[in-house]
N, C-alpha and C positions, 0 to 999 in steps of 0.2 A: 461572470462566468460561474456556472454551477459546479458543484463538487464532482459531478459525473464527468466533466470536461477536463478537470485538473489532472496533471501527471501525478504520479506517486510522490515525487520529490516536492512538487508545489503543494500538494495536500499536506505532507508532513511539515513543511515550512510554515504553512498557515496554521496548522494545529499547534505547533510550537509557539507561534505568536500569541494565539488565543490563550494557551495555558500560562504563558509568561505574564500576560496582562492580568489574568485572573489571580495568579499567584502573587503578583505585586499590587493587587487591589486597584488596578487601573481601569477596571470595567465598572461603569456606573450600574447600580442595581436595576435601573430602567432597561438596560440592554443585556443583563446577565443571562436571562433565559434564552434570548436570541443567540448569544455566543455559545451557550451550551448546546443548543439545537444544531448550530453550524458545526461545532466540534464533533457531535455525534455523526453527522452526515460525512464529515471528513474521515472519521474512523471507518465508517462503512465503505467509503471509496477505497481507502488503503487496504482494507481486508479483501475487497473484491479484486483489486489489482494483484495482491499477493496470491490469492487463490488461482486466478487466471494464469499467472506466471508459473506457479507450482505445477499446474496441469500441463502447460506447454513444455516445461523442462522435463517432466515425467514422461511425456509422449516422446520427446527426443531421446531420452535415455533408454526407453523401451525399444525404440527403433534401432538404436546403436547396439543394444544387447542382442536383438534378433540378427542384425547384420554381422556383428563381430564377437558375440558372446562366447562362442566356442573356441576362439583362437587365442593362443598365448600372446603376450605382449612381444612385439618385434617380428611376429610372423606376418606374411602377406597373403 
């Protein structure tokens, strides 16, 4: 499964695994560069998901502001 297909949670979990392995010196030097490339791709995926989510939330909030922005809390 490519990093583009991973959910945010799965990407973070895999990134944590890679970082833990590197931190504990469990990554052989032969595959270190490969793991770093994978980690970079996972970081890009996480950033993309966060950016998309932020945009969606902002759109919803702007819509709510347009619909209800002038009303006091508790008014219908």
